[in-house]
N, C-alpha and C positions, 0 to 999 in steps of 0.2 A: 381897665377898659370895661365900661358897663355893657352888658349884653343880656339878652333874654332868650334862653333856649325855648324853642317851641316845637310841638308836634300838633298838627291840627286836631281839634277836638272831634271825637266821635260821640254819639249818644251815650250817656252814662250806662254802665253795665255793672252796677254794684261794686264789688271788691276790685275788679279789674280797673275801673275808672280811678279808684284811689291809688292803685299801684302805679298807674301811668303818671299821676300827679307826684307821687313819691319819686319816680324816676326822673322827672323834670327837675325837682328840687335837688336830687343827687347830682345831676349834670351841672347845674349852676354852681353848686358847692365845689365839685371836683375842679372845675375850671378856675373859679375865683381863688381857691387855695393853692393853685399852681401858677399864678401869674409871676413873671420873673422879677418884678421890682425888688421884692424883699430878698430874693436869692442873690441878685446882683449886688445889692447894697451890702449884704453879709460878706461877700467876697471883697468888695472895694475897701471896706473899713479896716480890713486886715493887711492892706498893702500900703506901703509908703511910696507916694508918687513923686516924680520929678516935677519941676515947675512947668516944663513944656510937655504937655500931654496931648498927643493926637489920638483920635478915635477912629477905628474902622469897625462897623457893626454889620454883620451879614446874617441872613436867614429869615425865616418867617417871623421870628420874634425880635428881629433887629431893631424895629422902631421902639418897642417897649423897653428893650435893654439899653438902647442909646439914650432914651429920655431919662431913665433912672441914673445913668452915668453922668449925663449933662447936669442934672440937678445936684448930684453929689460933688462933682469936680468944680463947678462954678467957674471962677476966673482962671483956674489951672488949664482948662480945656482951650487949646489953641485953635484946633480945627478938627472937623470930623466928617466922615462919609458913612451914610447908611444905605445898605442895599437890601431891599426886601421884595416880597412878592406883590404883584399887582393887588391894589385895594387893601393892602396891609399897613400903609402909612396912615397916621392919624393927625397929620399936620406938621407945622414947622417945629424945629428944635434949634435952640440957640447955637450958632457956630457949626451947624451940621448941614451938609448938602445931602438931600434925600433922593434916592433913585429907586424906581420900581422896575422889576424885570421878570423874566419867564421862569415858571416852575410847573411841572417837574423836569422839563427840558430847557436848557438855556436858549435865549434868543439874542437878538442884536443888542438889546438894552443891557443884558447880562454882561456882554463883552465891553460895551461902552462904559458902564458903571465900574467894572473891575479895572479898566484902564485908568480911570481917575484915581482909584485906590492905589494902584501900582505907582503912578506918578507921585502921589503923596509919599509913599513909602521910600521911593528912590531919593527923595529930598531930605530924609531924616539924617540926623547926625548923632554922634555918640552922646550928646547932651540931651537928646530927645527920648521920649518913651512913647510907645504905641500901646494903647489899650485896645485889644482886639476882642470884640464881643461876637461870639459864635453861637448859632442855633441851627436847628434842622432846616433843610432846604438850601443851605449854603452851597451845596455841591452844584446846584443848578444856577443859583443866582450869582455866585462868585466864580467867574471862569474867564480864562484866556487860553485858547487852545495852542498847542505846540505849532510851530511853523510846519505847514504842510497838512495840518488837520483843519478842516473847515467847520463852520457852525452846523452845516447840514450833516457832516460826519458825526458830530457829537450827538445831535438830536436823534439821528437814525440808530446809532449804536445804543444809546440810552433807552429809546423806545422799544427796541427789539429785546433788550435784556429784561425790561419791566414786563413786557407782554409774555415773555417766556417763563416768568415766575421767579426770576432771580431776586434774592433778598437785597436789602440796602447795602450790606457790607460787600457783597459780591459786585454790585453795580459800581460802588465807589472804588473798588480795587482797579476796575477798568478805567474809570474816569481819571484817576490819579496819573495814569501813564500817558494820557492824551493832553495833559494840562501843563501850563507854565507856573501855576500858582498853588496847586494842590500838593499834598505829601511833603510838607515842609518847605516847599520852594518859595512861598510868600515870605517866610521868615528869613530866608537867604536874601531876598530883595530888600528887606528892612535894615539889614546890617549897615552901619555899626550900632544902630539903635537897639534898645532892649524892648521886648514884647511882654506885656502882661495880658494873658488870654483868659477870659472867663467864658466857659462853654455851658450852654444849656443842652443837656444830652437828649437826643432822640434815638440813640443807638443802643441796642441790647448789650449789656455788659459795659457800657460807657467807654468804649474804645476811642481814645483820643484821635487815632489816625483815621477813624471812620466818621466822626462828627464833622459834617461839611467837607469830608475827604481830607481833613487834617492839614490845612494850609500852613499851620505853625507847629506841626507835630511830626516827629520822625515816623516813617512808614514801616510797619511790621510785616506787611505782605511782600511777596517776592514775584519776580517775573514768571516763575513756574506756576504760582497761584493764578496769575492773570491768564496765562495761556490755557490752564485747566478749566477756567470758567467759560471761556468762549467755546471750548470743545464740549463742555457739559451741556450747554444750551444750544449748540449748533449755530453759533453766530458767525456768519461769513464776513471776513474782513479782507481788505486789500493787503498786498505784501507790505506796503509802507505802514499801514495801521498795525500789522503784526510786529513789524520791527520796533514800533513805539512801545508795544507791550513787552517786548523783550529787553528793554532798557531798565536798569535798576533805578529805584527811587532813593532819595536821601534817607539814610538810616540813623543820622544824628542831627539834632538841632540844639545849638548851644547858646542861643540868645533869647530863648522864650521860656516863660514859666506859665503853666496852665492850671487853672482851678476849675473843676466841674461843679456846677451848682444847678440843682433841679434835675429830676430824672423820673423814669416811669415808676420807680419804687414809691416815690412821694405821691404820684398819681393814684396808685393803688391804696396807699394809706389814707388819702383823702376820701376815696370811695368807701373804704371800710368805716371810717369815722362817721361819714354822712349816713350810711346805712344803719349804723348802730343808733344814731340819734333819732332815726325814723322807726325804730322798733324791730329791725331785722338783725339777726345774728350774722356777722360777716365772716366769710371764709375766703382768704386770698390764696388761690391755688398756685399762681406763678406770676412773675413779672417779666418773664423772658419767653412768652409765647411766640413761636416762629414756625408757621406752617401755612398751608393754603387756607384762605379765609372761609371757604365753604366747609372744609373739614373741621375747622375750629367751631363753626356754628353748630354743626351736627354733634360734635363732642359736648358742647355746652348743653345741648338739648338732652343728651344722655345723662349728664350729671343732674340736670333738673329732674329727670324721671326718678333718680335715686332719692330725692327728698321725701318721697312717700314710703321708702323702705326703712323699717325700724332697725335694720342691721347696719345702716350707714351712719357716717358722722354728721350728715346734713339734716338738720331739724328745722322745719318751718316754724315761724317765719324766718327766712334766711336770704342773704345776698351772697352769691358765689361770684368772685371777682378774679379776672385775669388781666394782666397787662402785657404789652409787647407790641409786635408789629407783624401782621400776617402779609401774605402775598396773594396775588390773583393771577392765575394763568389765563390769559385772554384766549378764548376759543370762539366767541361770538362777536357781534358787532353792536352790542347794546351799550348802555351808559350806566356807570356806577362807580363804586369805590370799594376798598377792602372792608371797611366797617359796615357798609350797606349790604354787601354780599354775605358777610358773616351773620348779620342779624336775620336776613331773609332765609338763609340756609337753616337757621334754628327753628323757623316757624312750623315746619312739618312735624318735627320731633316733639314740640310742646303742645300740639293741637289737642291732645287728649288729657292734658294736665290742667286742672282748674287753677285759677288765680296765679298764673305764671307768665312772666314777661322777660324778654331779653332785649338789652340795648347795647350797642357798640358805638364808640365815640372816638373821633380823632381830636386830640386836645387842641390842635391849631384851628379847628372850626371848618376845615375844608377836607373833604374825603374824595380822593381821585379828582377827575376833571368836572366836579359838580359844585354847587353852592351849598350842599348839605354837609353837615359834620359827621353824619352817620345814620344809623337806622334803629328803629324800635319795632318789635313785634310782640304779640301776646298770644294766648291760647285761642283767640278768636280770629287771628289774622288769616290762617289757611282757609277758613270758611268764608271769610269776606272775599278773598281772591277767587275762590270757586264760584261764589255768587255773582262775580263780575265776568265769569267765563274765562278766567286767567289760570294758566297751568304753571304752578310754582317751579316745577322741574325744568320746563322749557325756558322760563325767565332766567333761572340761574345758569342754565346751559348757554344762554345767549349773553351772559354777563350783563343783564339788563336790570339789576337790582334797583336802580334809581326809579325807573318807571313802575316797577312792581310795587315798591314801597309807597310811591307817590299815589298810586291808585287806592291804597288803603290808609292814607294819611299816616304813614310810618316814617317819614323823613324827619330827622332831627336837624333843625336850623338854628345856628348860633351866630353866624357871621364870623369873620376873622376874630380870633380871641386875643391875640397878642402873645401867646405862648406856644410851645411845641415840645412836648415831652412824651412822644409816642401815643399809643391808643390804650383805651381801657374798655373791657366788655364785662357786662354784669347780668347775671340771672337774678331776678327778684321773685320770690315765692312767698305767698301768704297761706 
């Protein structure tokens, strides 16, 4: 999918202007090198398919993955269903019904589309095979609640967990116990057909039971884990909802084979290769970053400050890279996303560092409930905010990183990219 990452131009400022251009080139390369077509094909060519192959593709990358599969399968593909986020479909695909639905919380279209997939699955026989293509976002997009659980229940519980700072694994542990299709239950519906599942991982550690909440994977979490999470974050539930959490999930799935293709490690690798080609020495610190976004931003600013210390390993020009997925604890009523908040939180710490820039990017092209993919700041950002009469601490406190970055032309805009393999954050120093 062609796309053009942009950050609105500011007046040139010598080296910083060049670093901004380098950052945009890196972003374009990082995304293009992690599109799922190649990864999906690598998985498909190693598998021997039946003549009757049905396809269900779910998640933010569902359309791209389904298109690659359709092109590969040709006449073997009997019928398929694609369920993806709004504005993530790129047109028709042969033999595929395409649905768009809600994310990060399910909506009525999520339930309707999933019902179509379930009806397809219930009609499969032992002579049929289901190619199940899974990517991040599937937990919201692919959903049928348990009897007695409403759509409003799902949305409320999910939103409260996210606002409390729960990470994606914790959120999915709860979602699994409120659903008819998560935690291996969709695989049960597909019997006696076999499932070949290809997953694009957006989960740290590539846990099969957490990618889209594991519809075709055995669940490794327990009811005690679920009850501990709601207690940890103070999530109030009805007695019936608590009883759902207390039910155990399937611990064995015997009709599904899963291959993971694409991950945050490859995202970091692409960032490192791109940085090297632009003349920066890359340092990949971690691919499993998992903390609050603002704290991660401040940490990266501290690392940037060390690039001027002859006793440290970081020597300019350099690119310091971290991958993973941070969280945001919502305290205010502003607008933003985790990557935008991370970037803005770094601005104060790099304000005294010449020729230094930080960007943070969601690989799917959407960060939180915004059209931005992430944010970019440099050593001049804090001064620009102050010049506009804006207080960076109050902006972050109000979780309003979107408007703060927009005011200084720091939003990264890519549009939906067609992939989803976590986030990457980069410090560029010259």
